[in-house]
N, C-alpha and C positions, 0 to 999 in steps of 0.2 A: 583645285585645277581644272582649268577647260580642257574641251575634246580638242578644242584649236591648236593647242599648245605640241603634241604632235606632227601634224604637216607644216607647222611653223617651225619645230626644229627639224625635219625632213630639209625643209628650204634651207634654213641656215649652213646644215652640215652641208650642201652641194656648194654654199657661196665659201665658207670657210675653205674646204675638199680643194676648191679650185685654185684659190691662195696659194695653198699650201703647196701645191704640186709646181705652180707657175713662180712662186719668189721662194721657195724654199725655207719659209717661216713655220711649217706645222701648223698654221692657221688660227693658232691661239690669238695672236696681235688684233686678229678683226675678230674671234668666237667670242671672246670675253664680252667687249660694249656690244656687240650683235644679242648677245644672251640676258644683258643685262637691263638692256633698252627697247629691246624689238617687240618682246612678248607682250610686255606692257602698253606699249603704244599702240597694239593690234587689240588689245584688250581679251587676251587668253591667258594671263595670270604674271605674279613676279615673281623673279629668281635672285636668292640672296646671292653673295660673291662667296658665300660656303660653296653653295651649290654648284654655283658655274665654276667654281674651279675641281669638283668633284666630277662633273659633264664634261669639260675639257680635258684631264686628264687621262679620260679615256680617247675623247675625240684627238688630241696631239699625240699617242700611240699609233694608234691604226691609219690617219692623214700623213705620218711622217714612213709608215710602211708603203704604204699606199703610192706617195710620191716618191721615195727614194728606187722603189723597182721598175719607175716610169723613168728615171733618172738613169740608171744603170744600165736601161737600153742606149743610151748615148755615150756610155763611157766617162760618166761625169762624175766619179764618186772617189776619191781617194782613199784607199783601205789605212795604208799607214798613219795619214792624219786623222781621220776618224778613230783609230782605235788608241792613237795618242791623245785624243782629246776626250773619246770615249770612256776609257776607263774610271779617269778622277771624274768625271761629268755623272756615272752612274754612282759613285758615293757619296758625291756632294748634294744629288737629287734625292735619295733614300733619306739621308740625314733631314735634307729640307721637308720633304713630304710627313716626315713623324714630327718635327718641330710645328708643321702646320695645323694641327689637330690643338693646340694650344693658344693658337691665336686666333683673335677676332675676327669677323670679316672686312673689318673697317682698315685692320691692320695687313690682310691679304690684300686689300683693293689699293693700299698707298704702298705697298710695295709693288704692285704691278704697276701701278702708274711712274712711281719713281724708274723702275729699268727701261719703260718705255721713253722714259725725258733722254734717259742718257743715251737709247740708243738710236735716237733721233738727234741729237746732238751730232755723234759718232760718224752717221751719216749724212751730217753739212761738210763733213772734211775732205777735199780735195782728193780722191785716189785717181793716182798716176798708174792707169794703166795701160800697156800697148795696144794698139789695134790687133797682133797677131796671139792667140791664145796658147800658153805652156801646155807645150803636152802632157798628159795626167802622169806620164812616169818618169820625168825629170823633175815633177813638183818639188822643191825643196823648204822647209819650215827651221822654226826654233823648237826643238820638243820641250823643252823645260818650262817655256811660254806656254805652248798650247796646252801643257798638263795643267797648268795654272789656272788659265781661262777656263777650262774643262770643270775645274773645282768649284770657282767662285761662282760661273753660269749657273752650273748645277745645282748647287745650294740653294739659290734663289730662285728656282724653275722648280725646285721641289716646294717653297711653300705656296708659288704662286699656281700650283697645279697643271704645269705645262711643260713641255720639252724645252723651251727656250729658247726655240730657234730664232725668233726675233732680233736677241742679244747675240746667238751666236754669228748670226751673219755679219753683223758689221764690225764684230770681233776677229772672224777672219778676215775680212777683207781690210781691213784698217788697222789691227794690231798685228795678224801674222802674215799680211800680204799674200791674202791666197786670189788667185784671177777670180770673177764673177761667176761664172759657171759652174768650176769646180766648189766653189765655196758656197751654190745653192744645191748641188747633189750631196756634199760632203756631209753639211749642215743637216739633212735629211735622214740618212745613214746612223749620223750622233744621236738626231731628235729619236732612234728609237730605240738606244739604250736607255737614254735621260729619261723618256717618258715613262718607260719601263719600269723603271725604277720610281719614278713617281707614281705610276699605278698602282704599284706592290705596295709602295708606302700608306697613300690615300684606302686603297682596297683593307689591308691591315687593320686600318683605324675607324672603317665605317663611315669614309665620305662619300662613295658613289652612289646615286641615283640611277640603279643600272637602266629600268626602262628609257629613261630619258636619255639616258648616254647612247643606248643602242640605236632608237630611231636616229640620232644625230648624226651617228658614226656611218649610217646607210648611208647619209648625201655622202658624206667627207671621203671614203671607198669611190662613190662616180666621179665627184668633182675633183679629185686628185691628179686623177689618172687624164684627165682632161685637160687639168693647167699642167700636168710636165710636157706635155704632146706642144701644147702653145708656148711653153718656156724657152724651149728648144730653135724658136724661128725668132723671138724676139728679141730685140738689139740689147747689150748689155746695159748699155746708158740707161735706156727706160724702166728697165729692169731695179736699176737702182732706185731711179727718181720714182716708182710707184711706190719700194717699198718705202723710202723717206719721209714720200708724206703720209702713207698709210699710217705710219709708226707715230710720227706726228702729231696727226688729227686724233689719234685714241690718246696721246700722253697729253694732249690740251682738252679733249670733253674729258677724260675722268677726273684730272684735277681740278675742273669748271665745276663739277659735280663735287669733289670732296669739297670744295672750299664752301659753295653753296650749304652744305649739311649743317 
């Protein structure tokens, strides 16, 4: 591994952390393609999907914690929703992270790309959100459906080594019908427990490169705070638009690489 890998990881952590705080996606949907392609492009080394999943399992946890702290200041986190989704997510994520130890890098990458495709399609569905925002204490949602969403996304998230926020966001928006800003803040809160379960599972099966992860996380912690501040000043429609473009671009890029390999 080249010496330049560490400043590259720090820079990528800043980018991923910023997007985590801005869009409530944990940064994984951005970080995976960045880690797979940027180090090789700048000539500092090549990372396998197994290694990337190990790094992002730690990055997703710290990115979610930092971003959630930022959004909590603005009262954008629904604790009943976070608890409803978070319990089943934690169980699914822990199971998925253990299963991942027996899967190849190619299979894990295919699962990630498939999740990105589903998320991108969901983001294309029109969202009828009113101009006035619902007060967080008045938020209503389908609890059994929230538990089911948490379990499914949690299992898949555990396999790919992330909190799964990039799939939670469209699921909350279009399946549970949660307002955008509450979705972003609450997704980060759910991401804390789901990514913690992924991290425990990955650590228990010795899949985390700790030194590289620590360098990346340093950038993530700084970037997430900046992103959460900007998120409060950005129009909701623009937030959804940026997120949908990022997810779609990532899905297309990864499937293109998979089909060529």
